N, C-alpha and C positions, 0 to 999 in steps of 0.2 A: 612381579611386580614392577612397573615403569619407575625411574629416578624420579618423577613430579609426583606420583603417586605416593612414593616413599617420603618424600618432603612435606606431604601435607599429612601423612599417618604420623612423623614423628612432631609434628608441629603441635597437631589436636591430641598426642598423647599426653601431654604437659598439662592438659585444661584441668583434670583431677586435682595433681599437684598444685595449681595455681588457685581453687577453689579453697584450699585447704589454708592458704598464705593469704588469702582474702579475709577468709571468716578469723584469722587469729588477728589481722591488723585491723579489723573494723571497717566501717564505710567510708570509701575516698571515691573519687572521681578523678579521670585524668583527661586531658584536651591534648593530643597528639594528631598531627596532618602531615603528610608526606605526598608530594607529585614528583614524579620522573618523566620526561618526554624527550624523545629521540628521533629525528627525522632525517635520513641520507637519500640524496637523488642525484641524477645524472652522472652516474660511472661512466668513466673512459679508461681504457685499458690500452695500453702500447709496450711495444718491445717482445710480444709474443702473441700467438694465434690463440684464440679461447675456444674450447671446445664446448659441450652441451650443459648447459647452466641447471643445478638441482637447487632447490629451495626448499627450507623449512620454516617453519612457525610453531611455537606453542606457548602456552599460557597457564599460569597456575595461582589460585588464591585459596588462603587458609587464615582462618580466626580462631582463637581459643577463647575469646570474650564472648559479648552479647552483641548478636548471634554467635552459637558455637556452629562452625561448619567447613568447610573446604570443597573447593573445585578445581578438577583439574581435565580441562578440556582435550579432545582427542585431537593430536597435532594433527596438523594441514599445510601442504606446501605452500600456501599463500595466504591463507587466512582463517588462522586458529581462530574459535569462537571466544567471545569476552568470558575470562573466569570470575566470576564474582559472588561475594557472600556479603551480604547484607540485611538492615531490619527495612531499609524503605525499598523503592521502585529499583529493579534493573536497569542502570545505565544504556543509552542507545549503544547498540552495536558499530563498532570503530569511531568511536570518539574519541580523540586525542587531544581535546581541550578539558580543563576541570569538570568534574560531574558538576551541573547546574541544580542539582537536587541533593545537595551533601546531607541526607540524613545519618546522623551517628548510630551505630558504627558501620563502616563498610570496607570493604578492600576489593579491589579489581585490579586486571591486567587485561592488555586488547594489542594486538599488532596484525599490522596488514602489508603484503607486499601486491603493489599495483602491476599491470601489466608493462607498463612504463619503467618499473623498478625504482619507483618512488616507495622508501620502506619506512613505517611510522612504526612508533612501540611507544606504549605508556603502562605505568603502574601507577595506583592513586591510593590513598586510603586516609582514612578519618576514625578515630579512636576515642570514645570518652567512657568508656567502662573499664575496669581492669581487666586486663590481658595480653594478647599479642596478636598482630596482624603481619601478613606478609604476602605481598603480590610480586609474580615476576613474569614478564614477558620478554621471548628470547625470537630470535631467527638467526637465518644461515643460509649463504649463497656459496656454492662451491662449484667449480668446473676444472676439467684438466687443460694446461696451458702447455705450449711447445715454443721452446727457442729454437730458431734455426741456426744459431750461432752464439758462442760465447756473448753475453751481455746483461744488462738491467732491465727489469720491469718495472714499469710505473702506473700506479693507479690513482687517479684523480677521481673526486664526489665533492658534492655541496653538501653540509650538514646544518642543522639546526637543533637546539637543544634547550632545556631548562629543568632547574631542579628547585625544589621549593620544601622547605620543611617547617614545623611550627612545635614546639615544644611548649606548653602553657599548663603544666602539671599544678592542680590545685587540691585542695581537699585533703592532704597527707596522701598524695601519690608521689611515685618518682619513676622513671623510667627513660626511655631515649626515642627518638625519630631518627629515622635515617633514610637517603635516597641516593640512588645511582644511576647512571648509564655507563656502558662498557660497550668496547668497539675494538676488536682484533683482525688482523689480517696476517694471514700464513702462506707462504709458498714452500711446499715440502715435495722431495724426494730422498730416498735414501742417503744420508750421508751430506745431505746437502740443504739447508733450510734458511728463509728467511721470515723474520715476524715483526710484527711492528702494532703499538698500542698508541696513537696519538693522544695525548693529553687533552684537546678540544672536545674529543666524544668519548671519552675514558674518564668521570670524574666520580664524586663520589663527595657527601655533606652528611653531618650528623651532629646531634645534639643531646647530651646527656643532662642538661639543665636547661631550665625556662630559657628559650631563645627564639627568634624567628631569622631564618636563612632563606636567602633567596640568590642561585646563581643561574645569571642568564635574564633573560633569554639572548641566547648567542647565536650566530650562524656566522658561516664564510665557506670557503672553499680549501680543501684539503690535496696536496698530492704527496704520495708516497712512494718513494723509488728504492728498490731493492739493492742490495749488492750485488755484484756481478756474479751471474748463474754461469753453470756450463751449458752447453747446447743441451738440449732433451727435453723430455716430457715430466711435467710437474703437477701438484694438486694444488689449486689455488682455492683458500676458503677466506671468506669473510663473516664474521659474527657479530651480533650486537644482542643489547638484551636493556631492560630497564627495571629496578628493583625499588621497593618500599618495604620498610620494617618499621613497624609501631610496638612498642613495648610499654605496659606499666603497671606497676606494683604497688601493694598497699604499704606505708610507713606504718611499722608497729607502733600503737598508743604509748605513751611513757609508761602509764601502768603495767602492759605488757611487759615492757622492758623491765622493768622493777623486779615483777613476779620472777620474770628469767633470772636476772642477777640472784634474787635470794635464793633460787632453786640450786642455781650452780655453787654458792657458797654452804648450803645446808649439805650439799652431794660432796664437796671437798672436805668439809668437817668429819662426816660422815666415814669419809675414807681414811683420816687421819687416825680416826679413833680405833678402827679395824686396824689399820696398820701396828696402832702401838699397843694393841692386845697382842698381835700376833709376834710381837717383838720381846715382848714380857716372858 
């Protein structure tokens, strides 16, 4: 089983427990939305000779609400198919703007590495029923790099990203909405390592109470310079991802809470009576 398949199965395994919570808490609705977008392009690499590039992309989407389902697409070097679960029509492939037909409930993720090494990644979801939704798109680029002499290595690139969430719980529901983008650059050799995760392309937002949060759109140019490295061959790796997670639960009705409290009091009283008889 791959890690993506394990992720989907773990999320869907909670569906039965969620159904019990929903029945105990009565009918409720939730309105949560999340959108995470990341694009990086125009890479430059100085201070070392770069070898053959190896790329990879992956997408996964899973939902324990309505409809119930999960999709983990087969990883591809440059263009893994969109992962999608939803009641409405499947959005267009490689759609990195918000879904123009946002029919509840849906969750999706998509990623693309073009021949010119513009990398685009998106995760998006809309949740109106009780349940959980999660979408993740990931990408990576790695290559051996060789330093002819001791020195630093510099990676430069352009970036553009946007995070947006809405937590609008209504009708007795409670939950959370979150969206994030990640970016990580590493240079590794046994006993010698450099790592950087610049904040501009490594962000997260979340809301566990009613709120609308938008971070971005933001764009710019980033330059990352390593510490001084010894001459030799290293493995350089760049990774990135976009993630959206939405969750909604029913708030127990007052009568249900009262019955639960009465049951606890009764159980405690019975325990005390039994303990008194044993002590007599």
